[in-house]
Rosetta silent file (secondary structure, phi, psi, omega in degrees, C-alpha in Angstrom):
SEQUENCE: MAAPDLPTLYKFEYNFESAAVTFLNTATGITVNRTVVEDVLETPRIEVRLDMGDANDPPVLRDGGASPALVDYRSFNASFSAIVITDNSTGQTADHGTYRTKIRVALLRSADNWDSSTLPYYDLKYLKSSGDNYSTDGDFNVTEMAFAIVFEIRSDAWPA
SCORE:     score description
SCORE:     0.000 S_00000001
   1 L     0.000  129.475  179.870  167.962  157.665   85.272 S_00000001
   2 L   -79.318  136.441  173.844  165.434  160.125   83.853 S_00000001
   3 L   -71.397  151.224 -178.442  164.425  159.751   80.221 S_00000001
   4 L   -70.682  -23.541 -179.788  165.021  162.902   78.200 S_00000001
   5 L  -163.596  167.793 -179.769  161.338  163.013   77.129 S_00000001
   6 H   -63.270  -42.001  177.492  158.126  160.962   77.154 S_00000001
   7 H   -57.102  -36.986  176.899  158.594  159.563   73.624 S_00000001
   8 H   -65.766  -43.869  179.588  161.945  158.075   74.659 S_00000001
   9 H   -60.797  -38.873 -176.895  160.425  156.628   77.825 S_00000001
  10 L   -89.462   10.146  172.505  157.583  155.016   75.844 S_00000001
  11 L   -83.169   61.909 -175.847  159.840  153.360   73.241 S_00000001
  12 H   -57.332  -50.097 -176.638  159.268  150.079   75.064 S_00000001
  13 H   -61.216  -47.815  179.693  160.057  147.835   72.126 S_00000001
  14 H   -59.431  -48.077 -176.372  163.247  149.649   71.171 S_00000001
  15 H   -65.190  -44.134  178.290  164.540  149.815   74.744 S_00000001
  16 H   -68.728  -43.405 -179.553  163.868  146.159   75.600 S_00000001
  17 H   -65.054  -39.739  178.716  165.096  144.846   72.269 S_00000001
  18 H   -64.723  -39.671  176.606  168.287  146.922   72.444 S_00000001
  19 H   -61.987  -43.341 -177.678  169.008  145.591   75.941 S_00000001
  20 H   -67.853  -36.387  176.646  168.479  142.000   74.756 S_00000001
  21 H   -57.225  -45.578 -178.498  170.744  142.539   71.735 S_00000001
  22 H   -59.578  -55.343 -174.089  173.521  143.589   74.094 S_00000001
  23 H   -81.042  -30.334  177.962  173.412  140.705   76.542 S_00000001
  24 H   -72.617  -32.079  173.685  172.317  137.943   74.160 S_00000001
  25 H   -59.684  -44.096  177.605  175.137  138.834   71.790 S_00000001
  26 H   -67.537  -42.578 -173.691  177.570  138.359   74.660 S_00000001
  27 H   -72.396  -32.780 -174.686  175.886  135.202   75.948 S_00000001
  28 H  -104.021  -28.134 -177.905  175.612  133.403   72.551 S_00000001
  29 L    79.607    9.409  177.250  178.451  134.836   70.486 S_00000001
  30 L  -122.131  172.391 -176.639  176.294  135.172   67.363 S_00000001
  31 E   -66.381  132.722  175.970  174.498  138.057   65.683 S_00000001
  32 E  -121.612  130.959  179.924  171.394  139.338   67.443 S_00000001
  33 E  -119.776  144.979  170.514  168.948  141.673   65.681 S_00000001
  34 L   -80.330  170.037  171.057  166.069  143.804   66.845 S_00000001
  35 L   -70.547  160.885  177.302  162.843  143.909   64.921 S_00000001
  36 L    58.054   49.054  171.537  162.590  146.466   62.131 S_00000001
  37 L  -113.721  151.297 -177.834  166.229  146.310   61.092 S_00000001
  38 L  -113.577   22.114  177.647  167.343  146.472   57.501 S_00000001
  39 L   -71.205  160.671  171.324  170.663  144.675   57.894 S_00000001
  40 L   -70.460  125.735 -175.258  171.605  141.726   55.731 S_00000001
  41 L   -88.621  117.802 -179.486  170.362  138.801   57.725 S_00000001
  42 L  -106.594  166.805  173.189  172.979  136.090   58.190 S_00000001
  43 L  -122.958  149.671   -1.842  172.845  132.761   59.921 S_00000001
  44 L   -74.572  155.660  178.118  173.176  131.739   62.590 S_00000001
  45 E  -154.424  163.289  174.834  171.289  134.612   64.149 S_00000001
  46 E  -123.944  132.998  174.118  168.835  135.493   66.862 S_00000001
  47 E  -111.421  133.649  179.995  166.002  137.945   66.300 S_00000001
  48 E  -113.504  147.690 -178.495  164.437  139.555   69.377 S_00000001
  49 E  -149.123  135.198  170.834  160.986  141.081   69.602 S_00000001
  50 E  -109.526  124.971  175.075  158.906  142.730   72.301 S_00000001
  51 E  -111.667  117.501 -177.980  155.139  142.662   71.803 S_00000001
  52 E   -71.212  140.756  172.808  153.320  144.982   74.150 S_00000001
  53 E  -107.215 -146.381 -177.375  150.295  143.803   76.067 S_00000001
  54 E   -91.488  164.509  175.204  147.960  145.719   78.282 S_00000001
  55 E   -81.490  151.140  179.142  148.629  148.104   81.134 S_00000001
  56 L   -96.523  134.930  175.864  148.081  146.797   84.657 S_00000001
  57 L   -78.780  154.363   -2.953  145.560  148.446   86.956 S_00000001
  58 L   -89.750  159.465  167.025  145.534  150.583   88.944 S_00000001
  59 L   -65.200  145.881 -176.498  147.132  153.690   87.510 S_00000001
  60 E  -132.547  171.830  176.069  149.387  155.217   90.171 S_00000001
  61 E   -60.729  142.019  174.690  151.317  158.399   90.868 S_00000001
  62 L   -60.313  -40.514  177.042  154.341  158.968   88.691 S_00000001
  63 L    62.067   26.065  176.973  156.220  159.770   91.926 S_00000001
  64 L  -177.068  173.489  177.492  159.042  161.408   90.010 S_00000001
  65 L    77.592 -161.983 -176.798  160.055  163.739   87.205 S_00000001
  66 L   -72.604  -22.935 -177.099  158.518  167.145   86.457 S_00000001
  67 L  -130.925   67.813 -172.932  155.007  166.040   87.356 S_00000001
  68 L   -66.585  -19.013 -178.252  155.225  163.598   90.253 S_00000001
  69 L   -89.294   -4.025  177.243  151.546  164.070   91.259 S_00000001
  70 L   -72.057  147.183  177.925  150.194  162.966   87.836 S_00000001
  71 E  -103.066  126.536  179.259  148.532  159.574   87.737 S_00000001
  72 E  -144.654  166.390  171.859  149.544  157.252   84.910 S_00000001
  73 L   -77.452  131.728 -179.189  149.837  153.581   84.144 S_00000001
  74 L  -119.334  -15.210 -176.660  153.293  152.432   85.150 S_00000001
  75 E  -115.156  136.898 -173.937  153.048  148.652   84.965 S_00000001
  76 E  -139.080  149.979  171.822  152.668  146.714   81.696 S_00000001
  77 E   -97.849  147.962  177.129  152.410  143.158   80.402 S_00000001
  78 E  -155.400  165.922  173.054  154.395  142.134   77.340 S_00000001
  79 E  -118.813  129.755  178.085  155.639  139.114   75.446 S_00000001
  80 E  -110.962  134.696  178.990  159.335  138.846   74.608 S_00000001
  81 E  -124.237  138.537  169.736  160.514  136.506   71.871 S_00000001
  82 E  -117.956  120.895 -175.880  163.974  135.281   70.946 S_00000001
  83 E  -111.893  116.230 -178.567  163.969  133.592   67.557 S_00000001
  84 E   -95.641  130.284  179.922  166.940  131.313   66.738 S_00000001
  85 E  -128.707  123.651  175.358  167.633  130.715   63.021 S_00000001
  86 E  -128.124  161.569 -174.807  170.269  128.297   61.786 S_00000001
  87 E  -116.725  116.052  179.480  170.994  126.983   58.283 S_00000001
  88 H   -62.686  -35.778 -173.405  171.227  123.219   57.706 S_00000001
  89 H   -68.579  -15.704  179.193  172.929  123.684   54.336 S_00000001
  90 H  -112.454   16.152  175.455  175.967  125.262   55.984 S_00000001
  91 L    78.927   25.430 -177.027  176.335  122.771   58.848 S_00000001
  92 L   -93.373   -0.572 -174.523  174.714  124.837   61.620 S_00000001
  93 H   -57.480  -44.415 -175.544  172.200  122.159   62.698 S_00000001
  94 H   -63.550  -27.390 -177.758  174.286  120.903   65.612 S_00000001
  95 H   -86.072  -11.616 -175.634  174.563  124.379   67.112 S_00000001
  96 H   -56.386  -49.608 -179.052  170.814  125.155   67.064 S_00000001
  97 H   -65.925  -34.924  177.384  170.157  123.497   70.432 S_00000001
  98 H   -61.068  -42.902  179.464  173.266  125.128   71.941 S_00000001
  99 H   -66.449  -38.924  177.547  171.937  128.597   71.077 S_00000001
 100 H   -60.644  -44.585 -179.862  168.540  127.785   72.575 S_00000001
 101 H   -62.620  -43.356 -179.009  170.235  126.678   75.806 S_00000001
 102 H   -63.857  -37.482  177.475  172.375  129.828   75.987 S_00000001
 103 H   -64.967  -45.271  179.111  169.247  131.983   75.526 S_00000001
 104 H   -57.875  -43.852 -179.432  167.460  130.114   78.332 S_00000001
 105 H   -65.030  -44.303 -179.898  170.364  130.659   80.663 S_00000001
 106 H   -65.493  -25.737 -177.513  170.608  134.397   79.789 S_00000001
 107 L  -105.549   18.446  173.203  166.872  134.793   80.374 S_00000001
 108 L   -58.681  146.636  177.818  166.591  132.952   83.687 S_00000001
 109 L   -56.887  -32.960 -178.461  164.445  134.802   86.172 S_00000001
 110 L   -82.114   -9.748  179.252  167.469  134.959   88.418 S_00000001
 111 L   -68.307  148.085 -177.431  169.743  136.431   85.740 S_00000001
 112 L  -102.379   25.725  179.977  170.655  140.061   86.185 S_00000001
 113 L   -67.696  -32.991  178.503  170.713  140.891   82.465 S_00000001
 114 L   -92.609   75.524 -179.174  167.649  143.093   82.694 S_00000001
 115 L  -119.553 -172.147 -174.844  169.123  145.608   85.136 S_00000001
 116 L   -68.114  -18.649  177.617  169.442  149.371   85.404 S_00000001
 117 L   -79.885  -32.204  178.533  172.465  149.410   83.111 S_00000001
 118 L   -92.992  -29.880  179.150  170.608  147.663   80.227 S_00000001
 119 L  -129.386   79.353 -173.753  167.123  149.028   81.064 S_00000001
 120 L   -69.336  -14.886 -174.747  167.620  152.397   82.768 S_00000001
 121 L  -104.602  -10.912 -171.634  163.904  153.353   82.634 S_00000001
 122 E  -134.445  155.510  170.439  162.211  150.134   83.770 S_00000001
 123 E  -113.077  124.351  176.635  162.173  147.469   86.459 S_00000001
 124 E   -79.374  122.695 -175.308  161.479  143.949   85.286 S_00000001
 125 E  -100.396  -27.095 -172.068  158.967  142.456   87.738 S_00000001
 126 E  -151.528  135.948  177.277  158.165  139.096   86.150 S_00000001
 127 E  -147.102  118.560 -176.349  159.838  136.857   83.573 S_00000001
 128 E  -143.315  134.003  175.133  158.505  133.406   82.697 S_00000001
 129 E   -61.370  132.898  179.232  159.023  131.074   79.755 S_00000001
 130 E  -106.567    0.546  178.602  155.802  130.763   77.743 S_00000001
 131 E   115.107  165.481 -179.569  157.018  127.904   75.558 S_00000001
 132 E  -114.879  152.581  174.991  158.910  127.298   72.348 S_00000001
 133 E  -129.568  113.192 -178.618  157.738  126.837   68.793 S_00000001
 134 E  -102.363  139.473  174.938  160.089  124.908   66.461 S_00000001
 135 E  -150.510  169.717  174.015  159.694  124.836   62.688 S_00000001
 136 E  -123.365  148.846  176.929  161.689  124.355   59.511 S_00000001
 137 E  -140.370   96.253 -173.970  161.634  126.571   56.454 S_00000001
 138 L    63.910 -123.698  179.340  163.642  125.026   53.595 S_00000001
 139 L   -85.285   -1.079 -173.391  167.135  124.613   54.969 S_00000001
 140 E   -93.837  135.878  167.023  166.471  126.789   58.007 S_00000001
 141 E   -96.587  132.482 -177.006  165.758  125.593   61.546 S_00000001
 142 E  -132.465  125.176  173.523  163.697  128.166   63.426 S_00000001
 143 E  -125.318  120.388  173.675  162.815  128.174   67.139 S_00000001
 144 E   -99.136  119.519 -178.754  160.748  130.969   68.598 S_00000001
 145 E  -104.643  117.907 -175.265  161.247  131.114   72.351 S_00000001
 146 E  -106.695  143.767  179.315  158.513  133.148   74.073 S_00000001
 147 E  -135.849  132.296  173.592  158.608  134.761   77.501 S_00000001
 148 E   -85.744  134.198  177.075  155.872  136.532   79.439 S_00000001
 149 E  -133.535  155.447  169.017  157.099  139.654   81.208 S_00000001
 150 E  -128.563  131.572  176.771  155.739  142.357   83.456 S_00000001
 151 E  -135.605  164.744 -177.264  157.677  145.558   83.823 S_00000001
 152 E  -132.877  140.076  172.804  157.215  148.888   85.529 S_00000001
 153 E   -70.923  130.406 -179.604  158.369  152.395   84.696 S_00000001
 154 L   -69.749  147.934  179.293  160.803  153.482   87.418 S_00000001
 155 H   -62.674  -35.410 -179.373  159.899  156.552   89.478 S_00000001
 156 H   -82.291    2.606 -178.763  163.241  158.195   88.549 S_00000001
 157 H   -90.684  -14.936 -179.455  162.657  157.587   84.823 S_00000001
 158 L   -66.271  136.391 -178.159  159.977  160.236   84.326 S_00000001
 159 L   -61.297  145.496  178.925  161.373  163.259   82.429 S_00000001
 160 L   -74.856    0.000    0.000  162.246  166.342   84.403 S_00000001
């Protein structure tokens, strides 16, 4: 699917986080939020975040869109985080581990959650757990689950 324009194609964070909101909401049954949202934050919840890394060499032909002969970077490294937050004061402690497990299952390398229906402009090439970081903040249990990813802009995603 071709992106309507380059700014839409390069909204990496928005596009990946929106995809994750969709399938993690289904997989866990609790509220999932992207970064930079102004909603009232309730618990339990999952916050998702994509942090862009560097582009992978070499730059290659776009091979699609209005300028298929242009050379651009198409492959990128990134870090994806799913942050689980539960509230001990309301009895959510027992469910914290369950939510972590459901996230791990939804983000298995073999899972088809990152597909052309959730990510129409990109192909996910690599997905690997980078480890978890557990902490407490007052009554809140917080686990940040990090994943290393490599993705590529699809040839058919370049704007016409």
